[in-house]
SEDO-486126 format. One record per residue (C-alpha): x, z, y; residue in one letter; residue number from 0. Coordinates in steps of 0.02 Angstrom, whole numbers, plus 32768, in hexadecimal, padded with zeros to 4 digits. Layout:
     xx     zz     yy   resn   resi
      X      Z      Y      A    NUM
...
***
This chain:
     xx     zz     yy   resn   resi
   2349   2854   0860      M      0
   23B5   28C8   08C9      T      1
   240E   286F   0957      L      2
   24CD   2878   0957      L      3
   250F   28DE   09EA      T      4
   25B8   28BA   0A3D      I      5
   2601   2932   0ABC      A      6
   2677   28F7   0B45      H      7
   26C0   292F   0BEB      L      8
   2641   2917   0C78      G      9
   25EE   28FF   0CF0      P     10
   25B8   284F   0CC5      T     11
   2630   27C3   0CF2      G     12
   26D2   280E   0CAF      T     13
   274D   27A7   0C4A      N     14
   2729   281A   0BB7      T     15
   2671   27EC   0BC1      E     16
   26A3   2735   0BC0      S     17
   270A   2755   0B23      A     18
   2676   27AF   0AD2      A     19
   2601   271E   0AFC      L     20
   267E   26A1   0AB8      A     21
   268F   2706   0A18      Y     22
   25D1   270D   0A07      Q     23
   25C8   2650   0A1D      S     24
   2653   2634   099E      W     25
   25FC   26A8   0924      R     26
   2557   264D   093C      G     27
   24EE   26EA   0931      E     28
   2477   2737   09AF      A     29
   24BC   27D6   09FA      A     30
   249A   2854   0A83      Q     31
   252D   2873   0AF8      L     32
   2542   2925   0B37      L     33
   25A4   294C   0BD6      C     34
   261C   29DF   0BCF      S     35
   266B   2A36   0C66      P     36
   271B   2A3A   0C1A      T     37
   2782   29EF   0B8E      I     38
   278D   2A98   0B38      S     39
   26D2   2AAF   0B3E      E     40
   26BB   2A02   0AF0      T     41
   271C   2A3B   0A57      L     42
   26C3   2AE3   0A53      K     43
   261B   2A88   0A50      M     44
   2651   2A32   09B0      V     45
   269C   2ACF   0964      A     46
   25FB   2B30   0980      T     47
   2587   2AA6   0944      G     48
   253D   2A7B   09EF      R     49
   257E   29C9   09DA      A     50
   25A5   295F   0942      D     51
   263F   290E   098F      L     52
   26AB   2921   0A29      G     53
   2715   28A1   0A84      V     54
   27AD   28E8   0ADE      V     55
   2847   289B   0B31      P     56
   28EB   28C6   0ADD      V     57
   2972   2857   0B29      E     58
   298C   27E1   0BBB      N     59
   2A13   275B   0BC1      S     60
   2A49   2793   0C70      L     61
   2A2B   284F   0C72      E     62
   2A43   2881   0BBC      G     63
   29E3   2904   0B59      G     64
   2943   295C   0B8E      V     65
   2967   2A15   0B7C      A     66
   28B2   2A50   0B75      A     67
   288F   29E3   0ADD      T     68
   292A   2A19   0A7D      L     69
   2919   2AD2   0AA6      D     70
   2861   2ADB   0A78      T     71
   2876   2A7D   09D4      L     72
   28FE   2AF9   09A5      W     73
   288E   2B8D   09CD      E     74
   27E9   2B54   097E      L     75
   27C6   2B4A   08C4      E     76
   2761   2ACB   0863      G     77
   2785   2A31   08CE      L     78
   27CB   298E   088D      H     79
   27FE   28EC   08E3      I     80
   2795   285A   08A4      H     81
   27D7   27CA   090E      W     82
   284E   27A3   099C      A     83
   280E   2733   0A28      L     84
   288C   26D8   0A96      V     85
   283D   269F   0B3A      M     86
   2883   264C   0BD7      P     87
   286B   26B7   0C73      I     88
   284F   2671   0D23      V     89
   2843   26E0   0DBD      H     90
   27F8   26BC   0E68      V     91
   27E9   2725   0F05      L     92
   2736   2744   0F41      V     93
   270F   2790   0FEA      S     94
   2693   2792   1079      A     95
   2729   2784   10F0      A     96
   2736   26E7   115A      A     97
   27EE   26CB   1130      T     98
   2877   2719   10C8      L     99
   28BE   276D   1163      E    100
   281F   27D7   1170      H    101
   2831   2820   10C0      V    102
   2874   28D2   10C6      R    103
   284E   2912   1016      E    104
   2850   28B8   0F6F      V    105
   27F4   2904   0EDB      Y    106
   2807   28DB   0E23      S    107
   283B   291B   0D79      H    108
   28F6   2947   0D74      P    109
   2916   28B8   0CF9      Q    110
   28CA   2838   0D70      A    111
   292B   2880   0E05      L    112
   29CB   2873   0DA0      G    113
   29A8   27C1   0D68      Q    114
   2997   278D   0E20      C    115
   2A1E   27FB   0E6F      Q    116
   2A8D   276C   0EAC      Q    117
   29FA   2711   0EFD      W    118
   29BF   27B2   0F4E      L    119
   2A6B   27D5   0F94      G    120
   2A78   2726   0FDC      A    121
   29C8   2710   1023      F    122
   2982   27C0   103C      L    123
   2A18   282D   106A      P    124
   29AA   2891   10E1      Q    125
   292B   28C3   105B      A    126
   2926   2965   0FF8      S    127
   290E   294F   0F3D      L    128
   2888   29BE   0EF2      V    129
   287D   29CE   0E33      P    130
   27CF   29D4   0DE7      T    131
   278B   29F0   0D38      A    132
   275D   2936   0D2A      S    133
   276D   2895   0D8D      T    134
   26B3   2899   0DBA      T    135
   269D   2952   0DE6      E    136
   268E   293B   0EA4      V    137
   263A   2890   0EAB      L    138
   258F   28D8   0ED4      G    139
   25D9   292A   0F70      Q    140
   2648   289A   0FA6      L    141
   25CE   283E   101B      P    142
   25BD   28DA   1087      A    143
   267A   28EA   10A4      H    144
   26C5   2856   10FE      S    145
   2777   2899   10EC      S    146
   276D   28AA   102F      W    147
   27A4   282D   0FAD      G    148
   279A   2831   0EF0      A    149
   27F6   27D4   0E67      I    150
   277B   2792   0DE6      V    151
   275C   26FE   0D74      S    152
   2708   2660   0DB7      P    153
   2674   268C   0D47      R    154
   2660   2736   0D9C      A    155
   2664   26E3   0E47      A    156
   25D5   2673   0E11      Q    157
   2570   26FF   0DC1      L    158
   257A   276D   0E5D      Y    159
   256D   26D7   0ED3      Q    160
   2608   270A   0F34      L    161
   2674   2696   0F9E      P    162
   271F   2668   0F56      V    163
   27A8   2676   0FD9      L    164
   2834   263A   0F67      A    165
   2851   2608   0EB4      G    166
   2897   25FE   0E38      P    167
   290C   2689   0E6F      I    168
   295B   26C6   0DCB      N    169
   2A18   26BC   0DD3      D    170
   2A26   2648   0D3C      R    171
   29B2   25BF   0D02      S    172
   29D2   25EE   0C4C      G    173
   297A   2696   0C5D      N    174
   292E   26CF   0BB8      Y    175
   28E1   2772   0B7E      T    176
   28CF   27A6   0AC9      R    177
   2834   2809   0A9F      F    178
   280A   2866   0A00      W    179
   275E   2868   09B0      V    180
   2750   2917   0966      V    181
   26D1   2956   08E8      G    182
   26AF   29EF   087F      G    183
   26D7   29A1   07D6      A    184
   276A   2932   07A4      P    185
   274D   2879   077F      P    186
   2746   284E   06C7      L    187
   27AC   27AD   06CA      T    188
   2869   2799   06D6      A    189
   28AA   2767   0782      Q    190
   2954   272D   07C5      P    191
   297A   27B7   0842      Q    192
   297D   2874   0844      A    193
   2998   2900   08C3      S    194
   29CE   29B2   08A2      L    195
   2A10   2A49   08FD      A    196
   2A84   2AD5   08C7      F    197
   2AD9   2B6F   090C      S    198
   2B80   2BB6   08D5      L    199
   2B97   2C69   0897      P    200
   2C2D   2C84   090A      R    201
   2C90   2C28   0990      N    202
   2D37   2C0F   0938      T    203
   2DB7   2B81   093B      P    204
   2D82   2AF3   08C7      G    205
   2CD1   2B35   08A6      A    206
   2C7C   2A9D   08F4      L    207
   2CF7   2A23   08A5      V    208
   2CD5   2A70   07FA      Q    209
   2C1B   2A51   0811      A    210
   2C2E   299E   084E      L    211
   2CA8   296F   07C4      E    212
   2C1C   298A   0747      I    213
   2BC8   28EC   0788      F    214
   2C6A   2889   0798      A    215
   2C96   28A7   06E1      R    216
   2BEE   2860   06AD      R    217
   2BFD   27CD   0726      Q    218
   2B61   2803   0784      I    219
   2B68   27B6   0831      N    220
   2B4E   2833   08C0      L    221
   2AF6   27D1   0949      R    222
   2AF0   285F   09C8      R    223
   2B26   2914   09DC      I    224
   2AF1   298A   0A67      E    225
   2B0F   2A43   0A82      S    226
   2A95   2ABF   0ACE      R    227
   2AB3   2B77   0AF7      P    228
   2A6B   2BF2   0A7A      T    229
   2A30   2C5C   0B0E      K    230
   2A77   2CF5   0AB7      R    231
   2B26   2CFC   0B03      S    232
   2B93   2C93   0B75      L    233
   2BFB   2C1A   0B0F      G    234
   2B86   2C16   0A77      E    235
   2B3B   2B6C   0A4E      Y    236
   2ACB   2B16   09D3      L    237
   2ADF   2A5D   09AA      F    238
   2A64   29CE   099A      F    239
   2A90   2937   092F      L    240
   2A40   288C   091C      D    241
   2A7B   282E   0883      L    242
   2A5C   279B   0813      T    243
   2A13   27DB   0773      T    244
   2A21   27B3   06BB      D    245
   29B1   282A   065A      E    246
   2A2A   286D   05D6      Q    247
   2AC7   2881   0644      P    248
   2A5F   28D5   06CC      L    249
   2A15   2953   0654      E    250
   2AC1   2981   0611      A    251
   2B09   298B   06C2      A    252
   2A80   2A02   06FA      L    253
   2AA2   2A74   0666      E    254
   2B5B   2A7C   0693      E    255
   2B36   2A92   074C      L    256
   2ACA   2B2A   0723      Q    257
   2B64   2B7E   06D9      A    258
   2BCC   2B71   0779      V    259
   2B42   2B89   07FA      S    260
   2ADC   2C1A   083A      E    261
   2A3C   2BB1   083B      R    262
   2A13   2AFC   0813      V    263
   2972   2AA8   0846      K    264
   2941   29F7   0810      L    265
   28D8   29B7   08A1      L    266
   289C   2919   084B      G    267
   28BF   287A   07EB      V    268
   2871   27E8   0848      Y    269
   286C   2731   0879      G    270
   2883   26E2   0924      V    271
   2805   267C   0988      I    272
   284D   2615   0A16      K    273
   27D4   25F8   0AA4      L    274
   27F2   256B   0B20      E    275
   27A4   255A   0BCC      G    276
   273F   25D9   0C2C      E    277
   2690   2604   0BF3      L    278
   2610   25B1   0C63      A    279
***
C-alpha cells in the first residue's frame, strides 16, 4: 500500500508541522510528512503530484490572513480545501544569550514576529527583527550566535534542545491559527463551510456590493472577506470569502456570481477540526 504523503512548511518543528501531525493523528492513518521550504512550494508539491496533501496556514487570530497561502491558491489549478484545522499557538524566545539584554537580533516568520510585537517592544527594544521563511529556519545556527534569539513553539525548543529565555511571549493568550488541508481532488461528502475567491471585471462604484448582495439575498452567511492585490495594476483587487454553505443556495449563488465577476474560483467545501493543546 502506498503511504500517504503530507507536505508542510519546514524545517521540522514549525507550527505547520504540528498541525500536519495533529491531522495525521486525527485521521488515524500512517503518513509520511514532507518538509517544504515555503508555503507556496507546499501547495505546488500537491499541485504537481509530489505530495498527496498539503497543510498551510491561512489565518491567525492576531495577525490576520496569510498572503502566501491565498495568492498561491488563486494562481494554481486543481487544488481543493479538504479540512480546516484550528490550533492554539504558543510562542517562546530561544537563545544562547545569557539574558534578554544580550539579544541583539530576533529571527522568526513574519506572522510569529507580528503575534509577539508588543512583547518584543516592551522587553527587547534593542533587538532588530529579522523575518525568515519559517519559525525554525535559523535554529541550527542559533547556538553559535550568542546575540541571536528566535521565536518558536515550545515543541521546537525541545526538538532542537535550545534554552528558553522567555515564554509564552505571544501578545494574547487566545492566539489561534487556522490551517487548511489541501488536496488535488475535492471531498465527496457535504460539509458546512466553503471558501471561494473572485475578481471583478472593472473597478466601478457598487461592483463589489453587487457581488456580495448575491449571498445576502440567499441568506448565506459570509464569515470572512479579505482582499488581495491582483498584481496587475495598483488599485485592482481580488476577494476571498469564507461562508457557511447550504448546497443548493451556494450552487445558485456561484452561477450568479459568475455573471458579475471576471473570474470565480471555488477553493473548497470543507469541515472544521478544532485542535486543543500543543502537540507533545
